[in-house]
C-alpha positions as CSV (number, residue, x, y, z in Angstrom):
1,X,-6.1,45.9,33.1
2,X,-8.2,44.5,29.9
3,X,-10.5,42.2,31.0
4,X,-9.8,39.0,28.6
5,X,-12.9,37.5,28.5
6,X,-14.6,41.0,27.3
7,X,-11.6,41.1,24.5
8,X,-12.5,37.1,23.2
9,X,-16.1,38.1,23.6
10,X,-15.1,41.2,20.5
11,X,-13.0,38.5,19.0
12,X,-15.7,36.1,18.0
13,X,-17.9,37.9,15.5
14,X,-14.3,38.4,13.2
15,X,-13.3,34.6,14.3
16,X,-16.5,32.3,12.8
17,X,-16.6,33.4,9.3
18,X,-13.5,32.2,8.8
19,X,-12.7,29.0,7.3
20,X,-9.7,27.7,9.2
21,X,-10.8,26.1,13.0
22,X,-9.7,28.8,15.9
23,X,-9.1,27.9,19.5
24,X,-8.2,30.1,21.7
25,X,-6.8,28.1,25.4
26,X,-5.2,29.2,28.2
27,X,-1.8,27.3,29.9
28,X,-3.8,25.1,31.8
29,X,-5.7,23.9,28.5
30,X,-8.7,25.2,28.9
31,X,-10.9,26.2,25.9
32,X,-11.7,29.6,26.3
33,X,-13.4,30.5,22.5
34,X,-13.6,28.7,19.4
35,X,-14.9,29.4,16.4
36,X,-18.0,27.3,13.8
37,X,-14.6,25.7,12.0
38,X,-13.7,23.8,15.0
39,X,-17.2,22.2,15.3
40,X,-17.0,21.3,11.5
41,X,-13.4,20.1,12.0
42,X,-13.8,17.4,14.3
43,X,-18.0,16.5,13.0
44,X,-19.3,18.2,15.8
45,X,-22.6,20.0,17.0
46,X,-22.1,23.4,17.3
47,X,-22.4,24.9,20.6
48,X,-23.7,21.2,21.9
49,X,-20.3,20.2,23.2
50,X,-17.7,22.2,25.6
51,X,-14.7,21.9,24.2
52,X,-11.4,20.8,26.5
53,X,-7.7,21.0,24.2
54,X,-7.2,16.9,26.1
55,X,-10.8,16.4,24.4
56,X,-12.2,17.3,21.0
57,X,-14.0,14.5,19.4
58,X,-12.1,12.5,21.2
59,X,-8.8,13.7,20.1
60,X,-6.4,14.8,22.9
61,X,-4.8,18.2,20.7
62,X,-3.1,19.0,24.5
63,X,-0.9,15.9,24.6
64,X,0.3,16.4,20.7
65,X,1.1,20.4,21.3
66,X,3.1,18.9,24.2
67,X,5.2,16.3,22.7
68,X,5.7,18.8,19.5
69,X,7.0,21.6,22.0
70,X,9.0,20.0,24.3
71,X,10.8,17.9,21.3
72,X,11.3,21.4,19.6
73,X,12.7,23.0,23.1
74,X,15.8,24.8,23.3
75,X,18.0,26.8,26.2
76,X,16.5,30.3,25.2
77,X,13.2,29.4,25.3
78,X,10.3,27.1,27.2
79,X,8.0,24.9,25.5
80,X,5.2,27.1,26.3
81,X,6.9,29.8,24.6
82,X,7.4,28.5,21.3
83,X,5.5,29.0,18.1
84,X,4.6,25.6,16.4
85,X,3.5,24.0,13.6
86,X,2.9,20.5,12.8
87,X,0.5,17.9,10.9
88,X,-2.3,15.8,12.9
89,X,-3.9,12.5,12.2
90,X,-6.7,12.6,14.0
91,X,-10.0,10.6,13.5
92,X,-13.7,11.8,12.7
93,X,-16.1,8.9,13.1
94,X,-15.3,6.4,10.7
95,X,-13.0,8.4,8.7
96,X,-9.6,10.0,8.8
97,X,-8.6,13.7,8.5
98,X,-5.3,15.2,8.5
99,X,-5.0,18.7,10.5
100,X,-2.1,21.3,10.2
101,X,-1.6,23.1,13.3
102,X,-0.1,26.0,14.0
103,X,-0.1,28.2,17.7
104,X,1.4,30.9,18.8
105,X,1.0,33.2,21.9
106,X,-1.7,35.5,22.0
107,X,-0.4,39.0,23.4
108,X,-2.8,41.2,24.5
109,X,-2.4,44.4,26.3
110,X,-1.2,45.2,29.2
111,X,-1.2,41.5,30.3
112,X,1.1,38.3,30.3
113,X,1.0,36.2,27.5
114,X,-1.2,33.7,29.3
115,X,-3.3,32.6,26.1
116,X,-2.1,30.7,23.0
117,X,-4.5,30.6,20.0
118,X,-4.1,27.5,17.9
119,X,-5.0,27.6,14.2
120,X,-6.1,24.2,12.2
121,X,-6.7,23.5,8.8
122,X,-8.1,20.5,6.8
123,X,-5.5,18.9,4.8
124,X,-6.8,15.7,4.0
125,X,-7.4,16.4,0.1
126,X,-3.8,17.6,0.1
127,X,-2.2,14.4,1.7
128,X,-4.6,12.2,-0.1
129,X,-3.7,14.2,-3.9
130,X,0.1,13.3,-2.5
131,X,-0.9,9.5,-1.7
132,X,-1.9,9.1,-5.1
133,X,1.0,10.8,-6.7
134,X,3.8,9.8,-5.0
135,X,2.0,6.1,-5.9
136,X,2.2,2.8,-3.8
137,X,5.8,2.3,-3.5
138,X,6.7,5.5,-2.2
139,X,6.8,3.7,1.1
140,X,10.2,2.1,-0.1
141,X,12.5,3.6,1.9
142,X,10.2,2.9,5.0
143,X,12.9,0.9,7.0
144,X,13.7,-0.5,10.6
145,X,16.5,-2.8,8.8
146,X,20.4,-2.1,9.2
147,X,21.5,-2.5,5.9
148,X,19.0,-0.5,4.7
149,X,19.5,2.8,7.2
150,X,23.4,2.6,6.4
151,X,22.3,2.9,2.8
152,X,20.4,5.8,3.5
153,X,22.5,7.4,5.8
154,X,25.1,6.7,3.1
155,X,23.0,8.3,0.6
156,X,22.9,11.8,2.9
157,X,26.6,12.0,2.9
158,X,26.4,11.6,-1.1
159,X,23.7,13.9,-1.8
160,X,26.0,17.5,-0.8
161,X,28.4,15.7,-4.1
162,X,27.5,16.6,-7.7
163,X,29.3,13.0,-8.2
164,X,26.9,10.3,-10.3
165,X,25.7,7.9,-8.5
166,X,24.3,4.2,-9.6
167,X,21.6,2.6,-7.8
168,X,21.9,-1.0,-8.6
169,X,18.8,-3.7,-7.2
170,X,16.4,-5.6,-8.3
171,X,13.3,-4.5,-9.8
172,X,10.2,-2.6,-6.7
173,X,13.2,-2.4,-4.4
174,X,12.8,1.4,-4.0
175,X,15.9,3.0,-6.2
176,X,13.3,5.4,-7.8
177,X,12.2,6.7,-3.9
178,X,16.1,6.8,-3.1
179,X,17.1,8.8,-6.5
180,X,14.3,11.2,-5.2
181,X,16.0,11.1,-1.6
182,X,19.5,12.0,-2.8
183,X,18.0,15.1,-4.8
184,X,16.3,16.6,-2.1
185,X,18.7,16.3,-0.1
186,X,21.1,18.0,-2.3
187,X,21.6,21.5,-2.8
188,X,20.2,21.2,-6.2
189,X,16.7,20.5,-4.5
190,X,15.2,23.7,-5.7
191,X,15.7,22.6,-8.9
192,X,14.0,20.4,-11.3
193,X,14.0,16.8,-10.6
194,X,13.5,14.8,-13.9
195,X,12.9,11.3,-14.4
196,X,13.5,9.4,-17.4
197,X,13.1,5.3,-18.1
198,X,15.7,4.3,-20.0
199,X,13.6,0.8,-21.1
200,X,10.4,2.4,-21.4
201,X,11.4,4.5,-24.5
202,X,11.2,2.9,-28.2
203,X,15.6,2.9,-29.2
204,X,15.0,4.9,-32.3
205,X,13.5,7.5,-30.1
206,X,15.9,7.6,-27.0
207,X,18.4,9.9,-28.4
208,X,16.1,12.7,-28.9
209,X,14.3,12.4,-25.2
210,X,17.5,13.0,-24.1
211,X,19.4,15.2,-26.2
212,X,16.2,17.1,-27.7
213,X,15.9,17.9,-31.5
214,X,15.3,20.7,-34.0
215,X,12.3,21.6,-36.4
216,X,12.8,19.5,-39.7
217,X,15.5,16.9,-38.0
218,X,13.1,14.3,-39.0
219,X,10.0,13.4,-40.2
220,X,7.2,14.8,-37.9
221,X,10.0,17.0,-36.5
222,X,7.3,19.6,-36.7
223,X,8.9,22.3,-33.5
224,X,12.1,22.5,-31.2
225,X,12.0,20.1,-28.3
226,X,14.5,20.9,-25.8
227,X,15.0,17.0,-23.9
228,X,15.5,15.9,-20.7
229,X,19.3,17.1,-20.0
230,X,18.4,20.7,-20.8
231,X,14.8,20.3,-18.8
232,X,17.2,19.2,-15.5
233,X,19.3,22.0,-16.1
234,X,20.9,23.1,-12.4
235,X,19.0,19.8,-11.5
236,X,19.2,16.0,-11.3
237,X,18.4,13.5,-14.2
238,X,17.6,10.0,-13.4
239,X,18.5,7.4,-15.8
240,X,16.6,4.4,-14.6
241,X,17.0,1.0,-16.0
242,X,20.5,3.0,-18.0
243,X,21.3,-1.1,-18.4
244,X,18.9,-0.5,-21.4
245,X,20.5,2.0,-23.4
246,X,21.5,1.3,-26.9
247,X,25.2,0.7,-26.9
248,X,25.4,3.8,-30.3
249,X,24.0,6.2,-28.4
250,X,26.4,5.8,-24.7
251,X,29.4,8.0,-26.1
252,X,27.0,10.8,-26.3
253,X,26.0,10.5,-22.9
254,X,29.8,9.5,-22.0
255,X,30.7,13.5,-23.2
256,X,28.2,15.3,-21.5
257,X,29.3,13.3,-18.1
258,X,32.7,14.8,-19.3
259,X,32.1,18.4,-20.8
260,X,28.5,19.0,-19.8
261,X,27.8,19.3,-23.4
262,X,26.3,17.6,-26.0
263,X,24.2,19.1,-29.9
264,X,20.2,18.2,-30.1
265,X,19.3,16.0,-32.9
266,X,19.7,17.7,-36.2
267,X,21.9,20.4,-34.8
268,X,25.3,21.6,-35.1
269,X,24.4,24.0,-32.0
270,X,26.3,22.8,-29.1
271,X,24.2,23.3,-25.5
272,X,26.0,23.5,-22.1
273,X,24.3,21.9,-19.3
274,X,24.9,21.5,-15.4
275,X,23.2,18.2,-14.3
276,X,23.8,15.6,-11.4
277,X,23.1,12.3,-12.9
278,X,21.6,9.3,-11.2
279,X,20.9,6.3,-12.2
280,X,19.4,2.6,-12.0
281,X,19.8,-0.4,-13.4
282,X,17.8,-4.0,-12.3
283,X,21.4,-5.5,-14.7
284,X,24.9,-5.8,-13.2
285,X,26.7,-3.3,-15.1
286,X,29.5,-5.0,-13.9
287,X,28.7,-7.9,-16.2
288,X,27.2,-6.0,-18.7
289,X,30.8,-4.5,-19.4
290,X,32.4,-7.8,-19.2
291,X,29.8,-8.7,-21.4
292,X,30.3,-6.3,-24.1
293,X,26.7,-5.0,-23.9
294,X,28.0,-1.2,-21.9
295,X,30.9,0.6,-22.3
296,X,32.9,0.2,-19.5
297,X,34.3,4.2,-19.6
298,X,30.7,4.9,-19.2
299,X,30.2,2.5,-16.5
300,X,33.1,4.3,-14.2
301,X,31.4,7.7,-15.3
302,X,27.8,6.7,-14.2
303,X,29.2,4.5,-11.2
304,X,31.9,6.8,-9.2
305,X,29.5,6.4,-6.1
306,X,27.9,3.0,-7.1
307,X,25.1,1.6,-4.1
308,X,23.8,-1.8,-3.8
309,X,20.1,-1.2,-3.2
310,X,19.3,-4.9,-0.5
311,X,15.5,-6.9,-1.8
312,X,12.9,-6.8,0.4
313,X,13.8,-10.7,1.1
314,X,17.1,-9.9,2.8
315,X,15.1,-7.0,5.3
316,X,12.2,-9.2,6.1
317,X,12.4,-6.8,9.5
318,X,10.3,-4.7,6.9
319,X,7.6,-6.8,6.1
320,X,5.4,-5.7,8.7
321,X,6.1,-2.1,9.1
322,X,5.8,-1.9,4.9
323,X,2.3,-3.5,5.3
324,X,1.7,-0.6,7.8
325,X,2.8,1.6,6.0
326,X,0.9,0.6,2.6
327,X,-2.2,0.2,4.5
328,X,-2.0,3.7,5.7
329,X,-1.4,5.4,2.0
330,X,-4.3,3.1,0.8
331,X,-6.4,4.9,3.6
332,X,-5.7,8.8,2.5
333,X,-7.1,7.1,-1.1
334,X,-10.4,5.9,0.7
335,X,-9.5,2.6,1.2
336,X,-10.8,1.5,4.8
337,X,-8.4,2.1,7.7
338,X,-10.0,-0.2,10.6
339,X,-9.2,-3.5,8.8
340,X,-7.2,-6.0,9.9
341,X,-4.6,-8.7,9.0
342,X,-5.4,-12.0,10.8
343,X,-2.6,-14.1,12.6
344,X,-2.4,-16.1,9.5
345,X,-2.2,-14.3,6.4
346,X,0.7,-11.6,8.1
347,X,2.3,-15.4,8.9
348,X,1.7,-16.2,5.1
349,X,2.8,-12.7,4.1
350,X,5.8,-12.9,6.1
351,X,7.4,-16.7,4.3
352,X,6.7,-15.0,1.2
353,X,10.2,-14.0,-0.9
354,X,8.4,-11.2,-2.9
355,X,10.2,-11.7,-5.6
356,X,8.7,-8.3,-6.9
357,X,9.8,-6.3,-3.7
358,X,8.2,-3.7,-2.5
359,X,6.2,-3.0,-5.6
360,X,4.6,-6.7,-5.6
361,X,3.8,-6.2,-1.2
362,X,2.1,-2.8,-2.3
363,X,-0.1,-4.7,-5.1
364,X,-0.5,-7.5,-2.0
365,X,-1.7,-5.1,0.3
366,X,-3.9,-3.6,-1.9
367,X,-5.6,-6.8,-3.0
368,X,-6.0,-8.2,1.1
369,X,-7.8,-5.1,2.0
370,X,-10.2,-5.1,-0.9
371,X,-10.9,-8.6,-0.2
372,X,-11.0,-8.8,3.8
373,X,-13.9,-10.4,4.9
374,X,-15.6,-8.8,7.9
375,X,-12.9,-6.1,8.5
376,X,-10.0,-8.8,8.7
377,X,-7.1,-10.1,6.0
378,X,-7.2,-13.9,6.1
379,X,-5.4,-16.4,4.2
380,X,-8.6,-16.5,1.8
381,X,-7.7,-12.5,1.3
382,X,-4.2,-13.2,-0.5
383,X,-3.5,-12.8,-3.8
384,X,-3.4,-16.7,-5.4
385,X,0.5,-16.7,-5.9
386,X,1.0,-16.5,-2.2
387,X,-1.4,-18.8,-0.9
388,X,-0.4,-21.3,-3.5
389,X,3.3,-20.3,-2.3
390,X,1.8,-21.4,1.3
391,X,0.0,-24.5,0.0
392,X,2.8,-25.3,-1.3
393,X,5.6,-25.0,1.5
394,X,2.8,-27.1,3.6
395,X,2.5,-30.0,1.2
396,X,6.3,-30.0,0.9
397,X,6.5,-29.9,4.8
398,X,6.9,-33.9,6.0
399,X,8.3,-35.3,8.6
400,X,9.7,-31.7,9.4
401,X,9.3,-31.7,13.1
402,X,12.3,-33.1,14.2
403,X,13.7,-30.8,12.1
404,X,12.5,-27.9,13.4
405,X,13.2,-29.1,16.9
406,X,16.5,-29.8,16.1
407,X,16.4,-26.0,14.6
408,X,15.1,-24.7,17.4
409,X,18.1,-26.3,20.1
410,X,20.9,-24.9,17.6
411,X,19.3,-21.7,17.3
412,X,19.1,-21.6,21.6
413,X,22.3,-22.9,22.0
414,X,24.1,-20.5,19.0
415,X,22.3,-17.3,21.1
416,X,23.6,-18.4,23.9
417,X,26.9,-18.5,22.3
418,X,26.9,-15.4,21.3
419,X,25.5,-13.3,24.2
420,X,22.1,-12.6,22.1
421,X,23.6,-11.1,19.1
422,X,21.5,-12.0,16.3
423,X,24.2,-10.8,13.8
424,X,27.2,-13.0,15.5
425,X,24.6,-16.3,16.3
426,X,23.9,-16.2,12.4
427,X,28.0,-16.2,12.1
428,X,27.8,-19.7,14.1
429,X,25.0,-21.5,12.5
430,X,26.7,-20.9,8.8
431,X,23.5,-19.0,7.4
432,X,22.7,-15.0,7.1
433,X,21.0,-12.6,9.3
434,X,17.8,-12.8,7.7
435,X,17.8,-17.1,7.3
436,X,18.2,-16.8,10.9
437,X,15.7,-14.2,11.8
438,X,12.9,-16.5,9.4
439,X,13.7,-19.3,11.2
440,X,13.4,-17.7,14.4
441,X,9.9,-16.2,13.5
442,X,8.8,-19.7,12.6
443,X,10.3,-21.4,15.9
444,X,8.3,-18.7,17.8
445,X,11.8,-17.6,18.9
446,X,11.4,-13.6,18.0
């Protein structure tokens, strides 16, 4: 049999110049060989630290590998036999880094597969770029709220169809992210996803923006333009703020949805497209129809599957989660990760009604981290709008102690009658679930 240590010694000159980190470990997690890139990746002085898979620069990679392999174990293969790929977040000094890990068995001739090779690539720059390009509000669908979870589950169901979807809800609730989720879970995921904000384009230009134009169609049309419908051919077109679409243009959109064809501006040539339409509006389109501002026949075409996105004030259980998610995303853009939110600041954040929803929360968290003192976000670190709101509440809170005690007794009685079921307790109290949740948090009953 070939001596494993001799083989590893022969491999070392080959592995050292590789830019990716390379580890070779045995089944017990002992590191038998590591190239120079591993030491650089974890900020270790080369050759001065004896590596263990359980402690590489303070990081327990062995536990991560076990968790990942056990999660993917099946009936035919033991977890130790699996090939793995996953991303791991590690702290190197004061910096957060992301490492993409590939792990597989290392086969040495004439010996059982007792060694494992682990390849590690630093993808921190890619993660940071994704954080910047996806925007601060890309965390809008991070949720543990039952209503939001049901909505996402419904989106997964309808994504497989080609029917038009209408997302309605207040600005900043994450409708754009939900539209992207529909596309990612559809059979068009490998085709284009094209976004158009109908409210940000002047009425005189929206037709050529959507349907394109031919050269010479109007002054300034110096070349042909295909338009957004053609750009989305085979994929998904997302029309945000569709309620702002000029009424004179609505029949042309209706025709595309009915027949899949249109004529570019200034052309008599018919263009055929296959586009799945997803729309969003912060206006009540049914009300717009009743007021004569939106065509009824177009409404029924775009709202084959109408879905309502709840505002953040109706999902209070998500606020603390979103603060963590937003903070994490900001850390990928070089904001400090070790900033903590003090209890007084979090109480103010939890009690604020968030009229701007997740978008406003994202801006507030960024403001807080910038204004934090000594690594702690206090009430003084909050934006003025939140602090002024809290101050107004304090000024109005006169003789509320007895009222709070009455509320506490009422909630405790309702929970007792409902056997701890908060939804039923809210019904017994005649309030909605989010109101009950806020009262319980304020009274320390959560």
